[in-house]
C-alpha positions in Angstrom: -31.2 26.0 57.1 -29.3 24.1 54.5 -29.9 20.3 54.1 -27.5 17.6 53.1 -26.5 17.6 49.4 -28.1 21.1 48.9 -24.8 22.8 48.2 -23.2 22.0 44.8 -20.5 24.1 43.2 -20.9 25.1 39.6 -18.7 22.8 37.4 -15.3 24.3 36.8 -13.2 23.7 33.7 -9.7 22.9 34.8 -7.1 23.6 32.1 -3.5 22.4 32.8 -0.9 25.0 32.1 2.5 23.9 30.9 5.6 26.1 31.0 7.5 25.3 27.8 11.1 26.3 27.5 13.1 26.5 24.2 15.5 23.6 24.1 18.3 23.0 21.6 20.1 19.7 20.9 23.4 19.8 19.1 26.0 17.4 17.7 29.3 18.3 16.1 31.9 16.1 14.4 35.3 17.8 13.8 38.5 16.8 12.1 42.1 18.2 12.6 44.4 18.4 9.6 47.4 16.1 9.9 49.9 19.0 9.7 48.4 20.5 12.9 47.9 17.3 15.0 51.4 17.1 16.4 52.2 20.8 16.7 51.2 23.2 19.4 49.1 25.5 17.2 48.6 28.7 19.2 45.6 31.0 18.5 46.2 34.5 19.9 43.6 36.5 17.9 40.7 35.0 16.0 38.1 36.5 13.7 34.6 35.2 14.1 32.9 35.1 10.7 29.2 34.0 10.3 28.0 33.3 6.8 24.5 32.8 5.3 22.6 34.4 8.3 20.4 37.4 8.6 22.0 40.6 9.9 20.3 40.1 13.3 21.4 36.5 13.6 24.9 37.5 12.6 25.1 40.2 15.3 23.8 37.9 17.9 26.1 35.0 16.9 29.2 37.2 16.7 28.6 38.6 20.1 28.0 35.2 21.8 30.9 33.4 20.1 33.5 36.1 20.7 32.5 35.9 24.4 33.0 32.1 24.1 36.5 32.6 22.7 37.4 35.2 25.3 36.5 32.6 28.0 39.3 30.4 26.5 41.8 33.2 26.8 41.7 34.0 23.0 41.2 37.5 21.7 38.2 37.4 19.3 37.2 40.1 16.7 33.8 40.3 15.1 34.0 40.0 11.3 31.6 42.8 10.9 34.0 45.1 12.8 36.5 44.5 10.0 34.2 44.2 7.1 30.9 46.0 7.7 27.8 44.7 6.0 27.7 47.9 3.9 31.0 47.0 2.2 31.7 44.5 -0.5 35.3 43.4 -0.6 37.2 40.7 -2.5 38.5 37.8 -0.4 42.1 38.8 -0.8 41.4 42.3 0.6 39.3 40.7 3.4 42.3 38.5 4.3 44.6 41.5 4.3 42.2 43.5 6.6 42.0 40.6 9.1 45.8 40.4 9.2 46.0 44.2 9.7 43.6 43.8 12.6 46.1 41.4 14.2 44.3 38.2 13.6 46.2 34.9 13.1 43.2 32.7 12.7 39.7 32.8 11.3 36.8 30.8 12.7 34.1 30.7 10.0 30.8 28.8 9.7 27.7 28.8 7.7 24.3 27.0 8.2 21.4 25.6 6.3 18.0 25.6 8.1 14.6 24.1 7.7 11.6 23.3 9.9 10.0 20.0 10.9 6.2 19.8 11.2 4.7 17.6 13.8 1.1 16.8 14.7 -0.1 16.4 18.2 -3.2 14.1 18.1 -6.2 15.0 20.3 -6.4 13.2 23.6 -9.5 13.1 25.9 -9.0 13.5 29.6 -12.0 12.3 31.7 -13.5 14.6 34.2 -13.8 13.9 38.0 -16.1 14.8 40.8 -14.8 15.2 44.3 -16.9 15.6 47.5 -16.0 17.1 50.9 -18.1 16.7 54.0 -18.2 19.6 56.5 -19.8 19.3 59.9 -21.0 22.3 61.9 -22.6 21.2 65.2 -25.2 18.5 64.5 -25.5 19.3 60.8 -23.3 18.0 57.9 -22.9 19.6 54.5 -21.5 18.0 51.4 -19.6 20.2 49.0 -19.1 18.8 45.5 -16.6 20.0 42.9 -16.8 18.8 39.4 -14.1 19.1 36.8 -15.5 18.1 33.4 -13.5 16.2 30.8 -11.4 18.1 28.3 -9.5 17.5 25.1 -5.9 18.4 24.6 -3.8 18.3 21.4 -5.3 18.3 18.0 -2.8 20.9 16.6 0.4 21.0 14.6 3.8 22.4 15.7 6.7 23.6 13.8 10.3 23.1 15.1 13.5 24.5 13.6 16.5 22.3 12.5 19.9 23.3 11.3 23.1 21.8 9.8 26.4 23.6 9.7 29.9 23.5 8.3 32.7 25.2 10.3 36.4 25.6 9.8 39.4 27.2 11.4 42.0 28.7 9.1 45.6 29.5 9.8 45.6 33.0 8.4 49.4 33.4 8.2 49.9 30.2 6.2 46.5 30.1 4.5 45.9 26.5 5.6 42.9 24.8 6.9 43.6 23.7 10.5 40.2 22.1 11.4 36.9 21.4 9.8 33.6 20.3 11.4 30.0 19.5 10.6 27.2 20.1 13.0 23.5 19.4 13.5 21.1 21.3 15.8 17.3 21.0 16.5 14.9 22.7 18.8 11.2 22.9 19.7 8.4 25.3 18.7 9.8 27.9 21.1 13.3 27.9 19.6 14.4 30.5 17.1 17.0 30.0 14.4 19.3 32.5 16.2 19.3 30.1 19.2 20.3 27.2 17.0 23.0 29.4 15.3 24.6 30.3 18.7 24.4 26.8 20.1 25.8 25.1 17.0 28.6 27.6 16.9 29.3 27.1 20.6 29.4 23.4 20.1 31.9 23.8 17.3 34.2 25.8 19.7 33.9 23.1 22.3 35.1 20.6 19.6 38.2 22.8 19.2 38.9 22.4 22.9 38.3 18.7 22.7 40.7 18.4 19.8 43.4 20.3 21.8 43.4 23.4 19.6 41.9 25.6 22.3 42.7 25.5 26.0 40.1 24.8 28.6 38.0 27.9 29.7 39.5 29.8 32.6 37.5 30.0 35.8 
């Protein structure tokens, strides 16, 4: 027969598990050219052009941003559908090809990227012992559980940051309609393609705020 305090559980190391989700913070500042402030500039078909990005990033951003324009009732064409990465054309021919595709506007943006290193200092978390008394008949038993102390942190993280320049060009007149600068940052689970899409999406939202694009349809 067991006696009081005879039962003790083997100490268990309790390790907290955190579910981390990639998070992106963006900020965009846009400016509309005076010639286009008091006119109802209509965008019917826009070319989405991504500069200074990898081929994978370009394909991802083109797809997401064309979908974004479609939500605002604007037909959008991927630049790589007009000028494949395997071709090398002069800018005058590129402009002609975009017009031939039916585009009246070009949404272009390029980015510069970097990473920020952060150090998470070690933190000691004290252990704890809990006891539970169980009674069966005339006998009581004490069950103890011990969670030893543990140390978290003590490592470095790397998070991506990005700055961008974006512009909307009136393809028929060859004039700059709108220009914007943007910033984006993420955490260690964020990829540059995530920043690229979010910073481009934020720029399109600025076009809506400035009245150049209509609100998204439901």
